[in-house]
C-alpha positions as CSV (number, residue, x, y, z in Angstrom):
1,X,181.7,102.0,102.7
2,X,179.1,99.3,103.2
3,X,176.3,98.9,100.6
4,X,172.7,99.7,101.8
5,X,170.6,96.7,102.7
6,X,168.3,95.5,100.0
7,X,164.5,95.7,100.6
8,X,164.4,91.9,100.6
9,X,166.6,91.8,103.7
10,X,164.2,93.9,105.8
11,X,161.4,92.0,107.5
12,X,157.9,92.4,106.2
13,X,155.2,94.3,108.0
14,X,153.4,91.1,108.8
15,X,156.5,89.4,110.2
16,X,157.2,92.5,112.4
17,X,153.6,92.6,113.5
18,X,153.6,89.0,114.6
19,X,157.0,89.4,116.2
20,X,155.7,92.2,118.4
21,X,152.3,90.5,119.0
22,X,154.1,87.5,120.5
23,X,155.7,89.6,123.2
24,X,154.3,89.1,126.7
25,X,152.8,92.6,126.8
26,X,150.7,92.1,123.7
27,X,149.9,88.5,124.5
28,X,148.4,89.7,127.8
29,X,146.5,92.4,125.9
30,X,145.2,89.7,123.5
31,X,144.0,87.6,126.4
32,X,142.2,90.6,127.8
33,X,140.6,91.4,124.5
34,X,139.4,87.8,124.1
35,X,137.9,87.9,127.6
36,X,136.1,91.1,126.8
37,X,134.9,89.7,123.5
38,X,133.7,86.5,125.2
39,X,131.8,88.6,127.8
40,X,130.1,90.6,125.0
41,X,129.2,87.4,123.2
42,X,127.7,86.0,126.3
43,X,125.6,89.2,126.7
44,X,124.5,88.9,123.1
45,X,123.5,85.3,123.6
46,X,121.6,86.3,126.7
47,X,119.7,89.0,124.8
48,X,118.9,86.6,122.0
49,X,117.6,84.0,124.5
50,X,115.4,86.7,126.1
51,X,114.0,87.6,122.7
52,X,113.1,83.9,122.1
53,X,111.7,83.4,125.6
54,X,109.6,86.5,125.4
55,X,108.3,85.7,121.9
56,X,104.6,86.4,122.2
57,X,101.8,84.5,120.5
58,X,98.5,86.3,120.2
59,X,96.2,84.2,122.4
60,X,92.7,84.7,121.0
61,X,89.7,82.5,121.8
62,X,88.6,81.5,118.3
63,X,86.1,78.8,119.3
64,X,83.7,80.5,121.6
65,X,81.0,82.1,119.5
66,X,80.5,85.8,119.9
67,X,78.1,88.2,118.2
68,X,79.7,89.5,115.0
69,X,78.6,93.1,115.7
70,X,80.5,93.0,119.0
71,X,83.9,92.5,117.4
72,X,83.4,94.0,113.9
73,X,81.8,96.9,112.1
74,X,80.5,97.1,108.6
75,X,82.5,99.0,105.9
76,X,85.7,98.5,107.9
77,X,88.7,96.2,107.3
78,X,89.2,93.0,109.1
79,X,91.8,92.9,111.9
80,X,93.9,90.0,113.2
81,X,91.8,89.9,116.3
82,X,88.6,89.3,114.2
83,X,90.0,86.8,111.7
84,X,89.2,83.2,112.4
85,X,86.8,84.0,115.3
86,X,83.6,81.9,115.7
87,X,80.8,84.4,115.3
88,X,77.0,84.4,115.3
89,X,74.6,86.6,113.5
90,X,70.8,86.7,113.3
91,X,69.1,87.5,110.0
92,X,67.4,86.4,106.9
93,X,68.9,84.6,104.0
94,X,68.2,86.2,100.6
95,X,68.0,82.9,98.5
96,X,68.0,84.7,95.2
97,X,71.4,86.3,95.9
98,X,73.1,82.9,96.4
99,X,76.4,82.6,94.3
100,X,78.3,79.4,93.5
101,X,82.1,79.2,93.7
102,X,83.7,76.3,92.0
103,X,86.9,74.3,92.8
104,X,86.9,75.3,96.4
105,X,88.6,73.2,99.1
106,X,86.2,71.6,101.5
107,X,88.7,71.3,104.3
108,X,88.7,67.5,104.2
109,X,91.1,67.0,101.4
110,X,88.7,67.4,98.5
111,X,87.2,70.1,96.4
112,X,83.6,71.1,95.6
113,X,81.3,73.9,94.8
114,X,80.6,76.3,97.6
115,X,77.2,78.0,97.8
116,X,77.6,81.4,99.3
117,X,74.5,83.1,100.5
118,X,73.5,86.7,101.4
119,X,72.3,87.2,104.9
120,X,70.9,90.5,106.0
121,X,71.1,90.9,109.8
122,X,68.4,92.3,112.0
123,X,70.4,95.6,111.9
124,X,70.2,95.7,108.1
125,X,73.9,94.8,107.5
126,X,74.9,92.3,104.8
127,X,77.2,89.4,105.4
128,X,78.4,86.7,103.0
129,X,77.8,83.2,104.4
130,X,79.4,80.0,102.9
131,X,76.3,77.7,103.3
132,X,78.1,74.5,102.4
133,X,79.7,72.5,99.7
134,X,78.4,70.2,96.9
135,X,79.7,68.2,94.1
136,X,77.1,69.6,91.7
137,X,77.2,72.6,89.4
138,X,76.2,76.2,89.8
139,X,72.6,75.6,89.1
140,X,71.8,73.9,92.4
141,X,68.8,75.2,94.2
142,X,68.4,75.5,98.0
143,X,65.7,73.8,100.0
144,X,63.9,75.6,102.7
145,X,65.9,76.1,105.9
146,X,64.0,78.1,108.5
147,X,67.0,79.1,110.6
148,X,67.8,82.7,111.3
149,X,70.7,82.2,113.6
150,X,73.9,81.6,111.7
151,X,77.1,80.4,113.5
152,X,80.5,79.9,111.9
153,X,84.0,81.0,111.4
154,X,84.6,84.6,110.3
155,X,87.3,84.7,107.6
156,X,88.8,87.5,105.5
157,X,87.7,88.2,101.9
158,X,89.8,86.9,99.1
159,X,91.2,88.6,96.0
160,X,89.0,88.2,92.9
161,X,91.8,87.7,90.4
162,X,91.4,83.9,90.4
163,X,87.9,84.0,89.0
164,X,87.0,83.6,85.3
165,X,84.5,86.4,85.0
166,X,84.1,86.3,81.3
167,X,82.7,82.7,81.4
168,X,80.8,83.3,84.6
169,X,83.0,81.0,86.6
170,X,84.0,82.1,90.1
171,X,86.5,80.4,92.4
172,X,87.8,83.2,94.6
173,X,85.4,84.3,97.3
174,X,85.6,88.1,97.1
175,X,83.1,90.1,99.2
176,X,83.7,93.1,97.0
177,X,82.5,91.1,94.0
178,X,79.5,89.8,95.8
179,X,78.4,93.3,96.7
180,X,78.1,94.0,93.0
181,X,76.0,90.8,92.5
182,X,73.5,91.2,95.3
183,X,70.3,93.1,94.6
184,X,70.4,95.3,97.7
185,X,73.7,94.9,99.6
186,X,73.5,97.9,101.9
187,X,76.3,98.2,104.5
188,X,78.5,95.1,104.3
189,X,80.9,93.3,106.7
190,X,84.4,92.9,105.3
191,X,84.7,89.1,105.7
192,X,82.5,86.1,105.2
193,X,81.3,83.3,107.5
194,X,81.8,79.6,106.9
195,X,78.9,77.8,108.7
196,X,79.7,75.2,111.4
197,X,76.6,73.3,110.4
198,X,75.9,73.4,106.7
199,X,72.7,74.4,105.1
200,X,70.1,71.6,104.5
201,X,71.2,69.4,101.6
202,X,74.8,70.6,101.5
203,X,78.0,69.1,102.7
204,X,80.0,70.7,105.5
205,X,83.0,72.9,104.9
206,X,85.8,72.6,107.4
207,X,87.4,75.9,108.3
208,X,90.2,75.7,110.9
209,X,91.3,78.5,113.1
210,X,94.3,80.4,111.6
211,X,97.8,79.6,113.0
212,X,99.1,82.7,114.7
213,X,102.8,83.2,114.5
214,X,105.0,84.2,117.5
215,X,106.4,87.7,117.5
216,X,110.0,88.2,118.5
217,X,111.1,91.2,120.6
218,X,113.1,93.0,117.9
219,X,114.7,95.3,120.5
220,X,116.4,92.3,122.2
221,X,117.6,91.0,118.8
222,X,119.1,94.4,118.1
223,X,120.8,94.4,121.5
224,X,122.2,91.0,120.8
225,X,123.7,92.2,117.5
226,X,125.2,95.2,119.2
227,X,127.0,93.0,121.8
228,X,128.4,90.9,119.0
229,X,129.7,94.0,117.2
230,X,131.3,95.2,120.5
231,X,133.0,91.8,120.8
232,X,134.4,92.0,117.3
233,X,135.6,95.6,118.0
234,X,137.5,94.4,121.1
235,X,139.6,92.0,118.9
236,X,140.0,94.7,116.2
237,X,141.2,97.2,118.8
238,X,144.0,94.8,119.9
239,X,145.0,94.4,116.3
240,X,145.0,98.1,115.7
241,X,147.1,98.8,118.8
242,X,149.7,96.3,117.8
243,X,149.8,97.7,114.2
244,X,150.2,101.2,115.6
245,X,153.1,100.1,117.8
246,X,154.8,98.5,114.7
247,X,154.4,101.7,112.7
248,X,155.7,103.8,115.6
249,X,158.8,101.5,115.8
250,X,159.3,101.9,112.0
251,X,159.1,105.7,112.3
252,X,161.6,105.9,115.2
253,X,164.1,103.7,113.3
254,X,163.8,105.5,110.0
255,X,166.2,108.5,110.9
256,X,168.9,106.2,112.2
257,X,168.7,104.1,109.0
258,X,169.0,107.3,106.9
259,X,172.0,108.6,109.0
260,X,174.0,105.5,108.2
């Protein structure tokens, strides 16, 4: 009577798997799976290229001056279409409501004190206007400037947290704060204007148009990811089929081994 074979003498699952996988049938199946995976990868790359090619950049004419009341309404938030536009308003400057903001960038690599005025348009709407920059302090007075047409870049209000309210020092241009400082604000536009041509006696402030980012087509990106997953599944399916064939072979040989 012969002794039963020790477990060490039987081939491992991995060795049986690779022995079956190297047979012509499963090599052909692997080649087919790789071809399918390659096709799916190519489709994924195509979808990704389409997403990049179709990336849209919001093309907005920011340099042609338009009337502010044509693109914005008071007491409403600023939109991407409005931000950075060159606008024009007609109204009177309330000199007594002028507020100084220190340590502000002048757009030319330096810093200075911005003087921000309160303009009331002919429609009775208030708008904050950055009149210009100076190297002096907050006690600077304004000379007479008879202009009533104000042209500049329309920018969004800033958060007030950067200001030192306790010491009366302001560095963050917040329209919400200015409303509390002006004598009679009335309805107010959400943003402020930086003048193209500074007020008399002040230095200019350079305000560039905002850089608008391209927007990818997320649907194409999702399709690309799906095709890559399909390609990976094609390889996994080949592996699973070979593994199932090995397990079936083990199951069919188990009764004969026990009979002996």
